[in-house]
C-alpha positions in Angstrom: -30.4 41.5 -28.4 -30.2 39.7 -31.1 -26.3 40.1 -31.5 -26.0 38.7 -27.8 -27.7 35.9 -28.9 -25.2 35.0 -32.1 -22.3 35.7 -29.4 -23.6 33.4 -27.1 -24.4 30.7 -30.0 -20.8 31.2 -31.0 -18.9 31.0 -27.8 -20.9 27.7 -27.1 -20.4 26.4 -30.3 -16.4 27.1 -29.8 -16.4 25.2 -26.4 -18.4 22.4 -27.7 -15.3 22.3 -30.5 -12.5 22.8 -28.2 -14.1 20.0 -25.7 -14.2 17.6 -28.5 -11.1 17.9 -29.6 -9.6 18.0 -26.3 -11.2 14.6 -25.6 -10.0 13.0 -28.1 -6.6 14.4 -28.1 -5.4 14.2 -24.5 -4.9 11.3 -22.3 -5.2 12.0 -18.1 -1.5 10.7 -18.1 1.7 12.0 -19.5 3.0 10.2 -22.5 7.1 11.1 -23.3 10.0 9.5 -25.2 13.2 9.4 -23.4 16.6 9.9 -25.0 19.5 7.4 -24.0 22.8 8.7 -22.5 25.5 6.4 -21.6 23.5 3.5 -20.7 21.1 5.3 -19.1 17.8 7.2 -19.7 18.4 10.8 -19.6 16.1 13.5 -20.8 12.1 12.7 -21.2 10.8 14.6 -24.7 7.0 15.0 -24.4 5.5 13.0 -27.5 1.9 12.9 -29.1 -0.4 9.9 -27.2 1.4 7.0 -27.7 -1.5 4.6 -26.0 -5.2 6.0 -25.2 -8.1 4.4 -23.1 -10.0 1.5 -25.0 -12.0 0.7 -22.1 -11.7 -0.5 -18.6 -12.8 -4.2 -17.4 -14.9 -3.8 -14.7 -18.0 -5.7 -14.1 -19.3 -8.9 -11.9 -17.9 -12.0 -13.7 -19.7 -14.9 -11.6 -21.9 -15.2 -8.4 -18.8 -14.5 -6.5 -18.9 -11.2 -7.7 -16.3 -8.7 -9.3 -12.3 -9.6 -8.8 -11.2 -9.1 -5.6 -7.3 -8.2 -5.1 -5.8 -9.8 -8.3 -2.2 -10.2 -8.7 -1.6 -11.2 -12.2 -2.9 -11.2 -15.6 -2.2 -13.5 -18.8 -3.1 -13.7 -22.5 -2.9 -16.7 -25.0 -2.4 -17.0 -28.9 -6.4 -16.0 -29.1 -6.5 -13.2 -27.2 -8.3 -14.7 -24.4 -7.8 -13.1 -20.9 -6.7 -15.1 -17.7 -6.9 -13.2 -14.1 -5.8 -14.7 -11.1 -8.5 -13.5 -9.0 -6.3 -13.6 -5.9 -9.2 -12.2 -3.1 -11.7 -14.9 -4.6 -9.1 -17.7 -4.7 -10.0 -18.5 -8.3 -8.6 -18.1 -11.9 -11.4 -15.7 -14.2 -11.0 -16.0 -18.1 -12.8 -13.5 -20.4 -12.9 -13.8 -24.2 -11.2 -11.2 -26.6 -14.4 -9.1 -26.7 -14.5 -9.2 -22.8 -16.9 -11.4 -21.9 -16.9 -13.8 -19.1 -16.3 -17.2 -20.1 -15.0 -19.5 -17.2 -13.8 -19.3 -13.3 -11.5 -22.0 -12.2 -11.9 -22.9 -8.4 -12.2 -25.8 -6.5 -15.4 -25.5 -3.7 -13.6 -27.2 -0.8 -10.2 -26.8 0.8 -6.8 -28.4 -0.4 -5.9 -30.8 0.4 -9.1 -32.6 0.4 -10.0 -31.0 -2.7 -7.0 -30.6 -5.1 -8.5 -28.0 -7.4 -9.1 -25.6 -4.5 -6.9 -22.7 -4.6 -5.2 -20.5 -1.5 -3.7 -17.3 -2.3 -3.4 -18.1 -6.3 -0.7 -16.0 -7.2 0.0 -16.3 -11.3 -1.1 -17.9 -14.0 0.4 -19.4 -17.5 -1.8 -20.9 -20.1 0.1 -23.5 -22.4 -0.3 -22.5 -26.4 -0.8 -25.4 -27.7 -2.6 -27.8 -25.1 -4.4 -24.7 -23.4 -3.7 -25.9 -19.9 -3.8 -23.6 -16.9 -1.0 -23.7 -14.8 -1.1 -21.9 -11.6 1.2 -20.7 -8.8 -0.6 -21.8 -5.8 1.0 -19.9 -3.1 -1.1 -20.4 -0.4 -0.9 -23.9 -0.9 3.0 -24.2 -1.8 2.5 -25.8 -4.8 1.9 -25.4 -8.7 -1.3 -27.0 -9.8 -2.3 -27.3 -13.5 -5.8 -27.3 -15.1 -7.3 -28.2 -18.6 -8.8 -25.8 -21.0 -11.8 -26.4 -19.3 -10.9 -25.7 -15.7 -10.8 -29.3 -14.5 -8.1 -30.5 -12.6 -5.4 -31.9 -14.1 -2.5 -32.3 -12.2 -0.9 -31.1 -8.7 3.2 -30.2 -8.7 4.1 -30.5 -5.1 7.3 -28.9 -3.5 10.4 -30.5 -5.8 12.6 -32.8 -4.0 16.4 -32.3 -4.7 19.9 -32.9 -3.1 20.6 -29.0 -3.9 17.6 -27.8 -2.0 18.5 -26.9 1.6 16.8 -28.8 4.6 14.7 -25.8 6.1 14.0 -24.7 1.9 10.4 -22.8 2.0 8.2 -23.3 -1.0 6.2 -20.5 -1.9 5.9 -19.8 -5.4 4.7 -16.4 -6.7 5.5 -16.8 -10.4 5.2 -19.5 -12.9 5.9 -19.4 -16.7 7.0 -22.2 -19.4 9.5 -22.2 -22.4 9.0 -23.3 -25.9 10.8 -26.9 -24.8 8.1 -27.5 -21.9 10.4 -26.5 -18.9 8.5 -24.9 -16.0 10.1 -21.8 -14.4 9.1 -20.6 -11.0 9.9 -17.7 -8.7 10.0 -18.6 -5.2 9.5 -16.2 -2.2 12.9 -15.0 -0.5 14.8 -17.4 -3.1 18.3 -15.8 -3.4 19.4 -18.6 -5.7 18.0 -17.4 -9.0 14.9 -18.8 -10.6 14.0 -22.7 -10.2 14.2 -24.6 -13.5 11.8 -27.7 -13.5 11.1 -30.4 -15.8 7.9 -30.8 -17.2 6.6 -33.4 -14.9 7.5 -30.7 -12.2 11.1 -32.2 -10.9 13.7 -29.5 -9.7 16.5 -29.2 -12.5 18.6 -26.3 -11.6 18.9 -22.6 -10.7 18.8 -20.0 -13.7 19.9 -16.7 -14.3 21.1 -16.7 -10.5 21.7 -12.6 -9.8 25.1 -11.5 -8.4 25.9 -9.5 -5.0 25.8 -5.8 -5.2 28.5 -4.8 -3.0 28.7 -1.4 -1.9 32.6 0.0 -1.8 33.1 -0.2 1.9 31.8 -3.9 1.7 34.1 -4.9 -0.8 36.7 -3.1 0.8 35.9 -4.8 4.1 36.3 -8.2 2.3 39.3 -7.2 0.9 41.3 -6.7 4.4 39.6 -9.0 6.9 38.8 -12.9 6.4 35.3 -14.6 7.2 36.2 -15.0 10.6 36.6 -11.3 11.5 33.4 -10.4 9.6 31.3 -12.6 11.7 28.6 -10.8 13.2 28.3 -8.3 10.1 25.2 -7.7 8.0 25.3 -10.3 5.0 24.9 -8.8 1.9 22.6 -11.0 -0.4 21.8 -11.5 -3.9 18.7 -9.6 -5.2 15.6 -11.9 -5.8 13.0 -11.8 -9.0 9.9 -10.1 -8.7 8.4 -11.6 -12.1 9.2 -13.8 -14.9 8.3 -13.5 -19.0 9.6 -16.7 -21.3 9.2 -15.3 -24.7 8.9 -17.3 -27.8 12.0 -16.8 -29.3 13.8 -18.4 -26.3 14.8 -15.6 -24.0 13.5 -15.5 -20.5 12.7 -11.4 -18.9 12.8 -10.8 -15.8 12.4 -8.0 -13.1 14.3 -8.1 -10.0 13.7 -6.6 -6.5 16.7 -4.4 -6.6 16.8 -0.5 -7.6 20.3 -0.5 -8.6 21.0 -2.1 -12.4 19.8 -4.5 -13.6 16.4 -3.7 -12.6 15.0 -5.7 -15.7 17.1 -8.6 -17.5 16.8 -10.3 -20.7 18.4 -13.9 -20.0 19.7 -16.3 -22.6 19.4 -19.8 -22.5 22.7 -20.1 -20.6 21.5 -18.0 -17.9 23.1 -15.0 -19.0 22.3 -11.2 -19.9 22.3 -10.3 -23.5 21.3 -7.0 -23.5 20.5 -5.4 -20.5 23.0 -6.4 -18.0 24.2 -2.9 -16.9 21.2 -0.8 -18.2 19.9 1.7 -15.6 15.9 1.6 -16.6 15.2 4.1 -13.6 13.7 7.2 -15.2 15.8 10.3 -14.4 13.0 12.6 -14.4 11.3 10.7 -11.5 13.8 10.7 -9.4 14.9 14.4 -10.0 11.3 15.2 -9.1 10.8 12.9 -6.3 14.0 12.5 -4.0 14.8 9.2 -1.8 11.8 7.7 -3.9 12.7 4.5 -5.8 11.0 2.8 -9.0 9.8 -0.7 -8.5 9.5 -2.7 -11.5 7.2 -4.9 -11.2 6.2 -7.0 -14.2 7.6 -7.4 -17.6 6.0 -8.5 -20.9 6.9 -8.7 -24.7 4.4 -8.3 -27.8 4.9 -10.1 -31.1 7.3 -7.4 -32.7 9.9 -8.5 -29.9 8.9 -5.0 -28.0 9.4 -4.9 -24.3 6.9 -3.6 -21.9 8.0 -3.1 -18.3 5.5 -2.1 -15.5 6.8 0.5 -12.5 4.4 0.1 -9.7 5.5 2.9 -8.2 5.1 5.8 -10.8 2.3 3.9 -12.0 4.4 4.4 -15.8 4.4 1.5 -18.6 7.8 1.8 -20.7 8.1 0.2 -23.7 11.7 -0.7 -25.7 12.0 -2.5 -28.8 14.2 -5.4 -29.2 17.7 -3.5 -29.0 16.9 -1.7 -25.8 15.7 1.7 -27.3 13.1 3.7 -25.5 9.7 3.9 -27.7 7.3 5.4 -25.2 6.0 6.3 -21.9 2.8 6.4 -20.5 0.4 6.3 -17.6 0.1 8.0 -14.2 -1.4 7.4 -10.7 -4.6 8.5 -9.7 -8.4 7.2 -9.9 -9.2 9.0 -13.4 -10.3 6.9 -16.1 -7.5 5.5 -17.6 -5.3 6.0 -14.3 -3.7 3.3 -12.2 -3.6 3.3 -8.1 -1.5 -0.2 -7.8 -0.7 -1.7 -11.0 0.6 -5.3 -10.3 0.7 -7.1 -13.7 0.6 -6.3 -17.5 -0.4 -8.1 -20.9 -0.1 -7.4 -24.7 -2.5 -9.2 -27.2 -2.2 -9.8 -30.6 -4.0 -6.5 -31.7 -0.9 -4.3 -30.0 -3.4 -3.6 -26.7 -1.6 -3.2 -23.5 -3.3 -4.3 -20.1 -2.6 -3.1 -17.1 -4.0 -5.3 -14.2 -4.8 -2.8 -10.9 -4.9 -4.6 -7.3 -6.4 -1.5 -5.8 -9.1 -1.1 -8.1 -9.6 -4.9 -9.0 -10.2 -3.6 -12.7 -8.1 -4.0 -16.0 -7.7 -0.7 -17.6 -7.0 -1.5 -22.1 -4.7 1.1 -23.9 -4.6 0.9 -27.3 -1.9 2.1 -29.7 -2.7 5.4 -31.1 -2.1 6.2 -34.8 1.5 7.6 -33.8 3.1 4.5 -31.8 1.7 2.4 -34.8 3.7 4.5 -37.1 6.8 4.4 -34.6 6.7 0.2 -34.5 5.9 -0.1 -38.6 9.1 1.9 -38.9 11.3 0.1 -36.2 10.5 -3.1 -37.4 11.0 -2.6 -41.2 14.3 -0.7 -39.6 15.2 -4.1 -37.5 14.1 -6.5 -40.4 17.4 -4.5 -42.5 14.4 -2.8 -45.2 16.3 0.5 -44.2 15.2 2.3 -47.4 11.8 1.1 -46.6 11.8 2.5 -43.3 13.1 5.9 -44.5 9.9 7.5 -45.4 7.9 6.3 -42.5 10.5 7.8 -40.0 10.2 11.5 -42.0 6.4 10.6 -41.4 7.1 10.6 -37.8 9.5 13.3 -37.8 6.1 15.4 -39.0 4.2 14.4 -36.1 7.2 15.1 -33.7 10.3 16.7 -34.6 12.2 16.1 -31.6 11.4 12.1 -31.4 15.1 11.4 -31.5 15.0 7.7 -32.4 13.9 8.7 -35.7 16.7 11.0 -36.6 19.2 8.4 -35.2 17.8 5.8 -37.5 17.8 8.2 -40.7 21.1 9.0 -39.9 22.4 5.3 -39.5 20.5 5.1 -43.2 22.5 7.8 -44.3 25.6 6.4 -43.2 25.0 3.2 -45.0 24.9 4.7 -48.4 28.9 5.3 -48.0 28.9 8.8 -49.7 30.5 12.3 -48.4 27.1 13.9 -49.2 25.3 11.3 -47.1 27.7 11.6 -44.2 26.8 15.2 -43.7 23.5 14.4 -43.8 24.1 11.8 -41.3 26.2 14.0 -39.0 23.4 16.6 -39.0 20.5 14.6 -38.1 22.8 12.8 -35.1 23.4 16.3 -33.9 19.5 17.2 -34.0 19.3 14.0 -32.1 22.2 15.0 -29.5 23.7 11.6 -30.2 27.3 12.2 -30.1 28.6 8.6 -30.6 27.2 8.1 -33.9 27.8 11.8 -34.7 31.9 10.9 -34.0 31.3 8.0 -36.8 29.9 10.2 -39.4 32.5 13.1 -38.2 35.4 10.6 -38.9 34.4 9.9 -42.5 33.5 13.7 -43.3 37.2 14.0 -42.0 38.6 11.4 -44.7 37.3 12.8 -47.3 38.1 16.4 -46.7 41.8 15.4 -46.1 41.8 13.3 -49.4 40.4 15.9 -51.3 42.5 18.8 -50.0 45.8 16.9 -49.0 48.4 19.0 -51.1 46.3 22.4 -49.9 46.8 21.2 -46.1 50.8 19.9 -46.5 51.5 23.4 -48.5 49.5 25.4 -45.6 51.5 23.8 -42.9 55.4 24.0 -44.7 54.2 27.6 -45.1 53.5 28.1 -41.9 56.5 26.6 -40.9 58.9 28.7 -43.3 57.0 31.7 -42.1 58.1 31.2 -38.5 61.5 30.5 -39.6 61.7 33.3 -41.7 60.6 35.3 -38.9 63.0 34.0 -36.4 66.0 34.2 -38.9 64.8 38.3 -39.5 64.7 39.1 -36.1 68.3 37.5 -35.1 69.5 39.1 -38.3 68.0 42.1 -37.1 69.6 42.0 -33.3 73.0 41.2 -34.7 72.9 44.2 -36.8 71.0 46.8 -34.8 70.8 45.4 -31.0 68.7 44.8 -29.0 65.8 47.5 -29.5 65.4 49.8 -26.2 62.0 48.8 -24.7 59.3 51.3 -24.8 57.1 52.1 -21.6 53.2 51.5 -23.1 50.5 49.2 -22.3 51.9 46.8 -24.8 55.1 46.8 -23.0 53.3 45.7 -19.6 51.4 43.0 -21.3 54.4 41.6 -22.5 56.0 41.6 -19.2 53.2 40.3 -17.7 53.2 37.1 -20.2 56.9 37.0 -19.5 56.6 36.9 -15.9 53.6 34.2 -16.3 56.0 32.0 -18.9 58.6 32.0 -17.0 57.2 30.5 -13.5 56.6 27.7 -16.0 60.2 27.5 -17.1 61.9 28.0 -13.9 59.7 27.6 -11.5 62.0 26.9 -8.4 63.5 30.5 -9.2 60.3 32.0 -10.0 58.6 30.9 -6.4 61.5 31.7 -4.5 61.6 35.2 -5.8 58.0 35.7 -5.3 58.9 35.2 -1.1 62.1 36.5 -0.9 62.3 39.4 -4.0 59.2 40.6 -3.8 58.6 39.2 -7.2 54.9 39.2 -8.4 52.2 41.5 -7.5 48.1 41.2 -6.9 47.7 43.0 -9.8 49.5 39.8 -11.5 47.3 37.3 -9.2 44.1 39.2 -10.4 44.9 39.4 -14.2 46.0 35.2 -14.0 42.7 34.6 -12.5 40.8 36.6 -14.6 42.2 35.3 -17.8 42.2 31.8 -16.3 38.4 32.1 -15.3 37.9 33.8 -19.2 39.5 30.7 -20.9 37.6 28.4 -18.7 34.4 29.8 -19.8 35.2 30.4 -23.7 37.1 26.6 -23.7 33.6 25.4 -22.6 32.0 27.1 -25.2 34.6 26.0 -27.9 34.6 22.3 -27.1 33.1 20.8 -29.9 29.7 18.5 -30.1 30.9 15.4 -30.1 33.4 15.8 -27.2 30.9 17.5 -24.8 28.7 14.5 -25.3 26.0 15.5 -27.5 25.1 18.2 -24.6 23.5 21.5 -26.1 25.4 24.8 -25.3 22.4 26.2 -24.2 22.6 24.1 -21.2 26.3 25.3 -20.3 26.5 27.5 -17.3 28.8 29.8 -17.1 28.3 30.9 -13.6 29.0 27.4 -12.6 32.0 27.6 -14.3 33.2 30.7 -12.5 32.4 29.5 -9.3 34.3 25.9 -10.1 37.6 28.0 -11.4 37.7 30.0 -8.3 36.7 27.9 -5.3 39.6 25.6 -5.4 42.0 28.1 -5.7 40.5 30.3 -2.6 40.0 26.9 -0.8 43.6 25.4 -1.4 45.4 29.0 -0.3 43.7 29.3 2.7 44.4 25.3 3.8 47.9 25.7 2.7 48.4 28.7 4.8 46.9 27.6 7.9 48.9 24.0 7.4 52.1 25.7 6.9 51.6 28.5 9.5 51.4 25.1 12.1 54.8 23.7 10.3 56.4 27.0 10.6 56.4 28.0 6.7 58.1 31.0 5.7 55.6 32.5 3.4 53.1 35.1 4.0 49.3 35.2 2.9 50.1 37.5 0.2 52.7 35.1 -1.2 50.3 32.0 -0.9 47.7 33.6 -2.9 49.8 34.9 -5.8 52.0 31.6 -5.9 48.6 29.7 -6.1 47.4 32.1 -9.1 50.5 31.4 -10.9 50.0 27.9 -10.4 47.1 28.0 -13.3 49.3 29.7 -15.7 49.3 26.4 -18.0 45.7 26.4 -18.2 45.6 29.8 -19.0 48.0 29.4 -22.0 46.9 26.2 -23.3 43.5 25.3 -22.4 41.9 27.0 -25.0 43.9 25.6 -27.8 43.5 21.8 -26.3 39.6 22.1 -26.3 39.5 23.9 -29.7 41.4 20.5 -30.6 38.4 18.8 -30.3 37.1 20.1 -33.3 39.0 17.7 -35.6 39.3 14.8 -33.2 36.8 11.8 -33.0 35.7 10.0 -29.8 38.1 7.3 -31.3 41.3 9.5 -30.5 39.7 11.0 -27.1 42.7 9.1 -25.4 45.1 11.5 -27.3 43.1 14.6 -26.0 42.8 12.7 -22.4 46.6 12.5 -22.5 47.3 16.3 -23.3 44.7 17.5 -20.4 46.7 14.9 -18.1 50.0 16.5 -18.7 48.5 19.5 -17.9 46.9 18.4 -14.9 50.2 16.9 -13.8 52.2 20.4 -14.9 49.6 22.3 -12.5 50.3 19.6 -9.5 54.1 20.1 -10.0 54.0 23.7 -9.6 51.6 23.5 -6.6 54.7 21.4 -4.7 57.3 23.9 -6.1 55.3 26.9 -5.1 54.8 25.6 -1.3 58.6 24.3 -1.3 59.9 27.9 -2.5 57.5 30.4 -0.9 57.6 28.9 2.9 61.3 27.4 2.3 60.9 23.7 2.9 63.0 20.7 2.6 61.6 19.0 -0.8 60.3 16.1 1.7 58.8 18.2 4.2 57.3 20.3 1.0 55.7 16.7 -0.4 53.9 16.0 3.6 52.9 19.5 3.4 51.3 19.0 -0.2 50.0 16.1 1.0 48.2 17.2 4.0 46.7 20.5 1.7 45.0 18.0 -0.4 43.7 16.4 2.6 42.8 19.3 4.0 40.8 20.6 0.8 39.1 17.4 0.6 37.4 17.7 4.2 36.3 21.2 3.5 34.8 20.0 0.1 33.0 17.0 2.6 32.0 19.4 5.3 30.6 21.6 2.4 28.6 18.8 1.0 27.4 18.1 4.5 26.2 21.7 5.2 24.5 21.7 1.7 22.8 18.3 2.3 21.3 19.2 5.5 20.5 22.5 4.9 18.3 20.9 1.7 16.6 19.0 4.0 16.1 21.7 6.4 14.0 23.9 3.9 12.4 20.9 2.4 11.1 20.2 6.0 10.1 23.5 6.5 8.2 23.7 2.7 6.3 20.6 3.9 5.3 22.1 7.0 4.2 25.2 5.3 2.2 22.7 2.9 0.7 20.8 5.4 -0.4 23.9 7.7 -1.9 25.3 4.2 -4.2 22.5 4.0 -5.2 23.2 7.5 -6.1 26.8 7.2 
C-alpha cells in the first residue's frame, strides 16, 4: 500500500514537472525559419520559439464598451498604442502599460460635427507634434486631431488636373514620411500611392505598380492592335493594401497581388530597392493548401530595420532583416491563447514586442521576443554593422541552440571568407554546404581551387604531359605490333561481344546515315543491343545525378534524389517518341518497321550513354562562374541527339531530307500533345481523388 502511494506521488510529480516545462517551452503556433533559394522561400525548418505570447489586450475601454471590428493599430515613439476602433467610429489610445488613456471621436455626425468619424480605417501619429492623423474612409477625407484628441484640421478630397472627373476618394491607409509629406492608399486606385503635401494638396502618384500580363495577354498585345482588342478584358495594375513609412526614408507597402512583388520596399524615386522580384509566398503552405493564396495585409519595421509582414489568410507573421533574409515565422489561425482569427494590422514597439490586431475577436495579441530570437537579432545587427568578429561567437551560440539555422551558417561562412586564407576558405565551404547554399559555396570553392592549382601547378602539368605521352606510346606500340605481326585474330569471348557492342554504338555516332539505313535494309542492330543501350543509358542517368557536384545541384541534398523518377524520365520519352513516330510514319508511308523504330530510337541515346557521366563529373572542378561552359557541353550533346533522331527518321523510313524534317516536326508536336494530354488526365484524376476524399471526410463527420 505504501509502495503504491509513493508511486502515485512520483507519477504526480513527473506529470506536474512535464506540464510546467511544456507551458514554458511550447507555443500554440508553429515557429520556423525558411531558407531562401533562387529568390523565393524554400524549405521551412523548425526553430526554437521565436516569439511567445506576452498578453492579450481584451478589456472595456469607455462607456461604449470594448473594441468593435478594429482595422488598424499604430505605436508611437513612447510605445503608446492607438487603435482604429472602426465599429465604434473612434480612435482609442492606450499607454505603454496597456491602460486606457483617450478616445478620439465626435458626438454628432459629419459635416455638422467636423470631429465625427465614420468607418475610420487607419491612424498615424506624428512623432514630433503628437498629432493624430486618421483616414476617415466613410466621410471621404483625412482628419487630424491634436495629441489631446481635439479637432485640428479636416483634409477634404484633393483637387488636381491629374485626377479624373469621376475620381472616387475613399482613403483606407495613411502615413507620413520624415519630410512631412502625406501618403494615402485610396480604395480601388490603380495609379499607385497618392502623395499629398503637408497641407493636403495633391502632388503626384508614388510607386505606381506595373501590369502583370500572362503569356497569352502579352501575345495578344503584340499580335492585335487596340481596335482589335476592344471588348476584351482589360488587365489593370494591382493596388496597394497597406503602407508604412520608415525613419530611413523608405516606403514599405503590401499589394493585392499573389505574384511577386507582394511586398515592396520603395525608395524616394518610387522604385523597389530590394524586394522587387522576390516571391514572399510560403511554399510550405501552398504545398498543403492547393489553390489557396496568401494575403499579405500589413507590414511594419522595427528600430533595427527588421521587417514584419502579416499574412491574413494563414495568420502568420514573417520577419526579415533589411537585406531580405528571413529570420523567423510564427503564428496560426485559431481561438486559443496566442492564436488569431482575422489579423488586420501589425506593429512593433521599442521593446521588440509584436502587436497583432484581430478584427474577428477585437483583441490585440502581444508577442514578446524569446532569448533565441534576441540572440539572432544581436548577431545579425553586429553582422550588418560590419562587426564581423564580434558577431562570430554570437552566431556560434545560435547554432548551439539550433544547428540547422542556416542564416547563422551562411554568415559564419562569409566571416571566414573575409579572412582570405586557404584554411578559412575550406571552413567557409563546409559552412555553406551545411547551409545548402550553393552560390556562396561556389565562391569559396573557386578560392580553394586557386590555392590548389597554385600549390600543385608543377605536379598537374607533369601528370597531364605524362598521360599524353603514355597515350601516344600506347598508340605507337599498337601500330608497330600491327605492322610486325598483322591484325590479331578475333577471339570469340565475352570481351569480344562487349567490344562489338560499343563499336556498333560508336559507329552510329560516326556514320549515322549508313548506320540507320543498315538497321532497316541490312537487319543490323538487335533487340539485345536496344535493351543494353537503354539499360546503360538509364544507369548512366542515375549515376550522373549522384555524380553532380553540390554546387551544380543547387545545394540539393543527395537524399532528395529520386532514382525511380530519373529512370521513368529516361525511358518514358523514348517509348512515347517511338510510338508517336511509328504512327505518323505509317500514315505518311514510311518504310520502317516498329522494330526498326525502337532500335534506332535506342541508338539515338548513345551520345548520352558515352558522355553524360564525364560531363556531369566535370562539375566537381567547375564553379557557377563557369556554368556556361558546362551548359555548352550539355547543349552540344542535346544537338547531337536531335541530329541522330532526324537521321534515324530519314534512314529507317527512306524519306527525302525535306520530308524527314516534316515528319520530325510532326513527331515532336505529337509528343507534346501526348504530354499535354497526360498532364490533363493527371490533374483531373487528382481533383477526382481530392473530391472523393473530401466527401468521405464530410460523411465521417455525419457519422
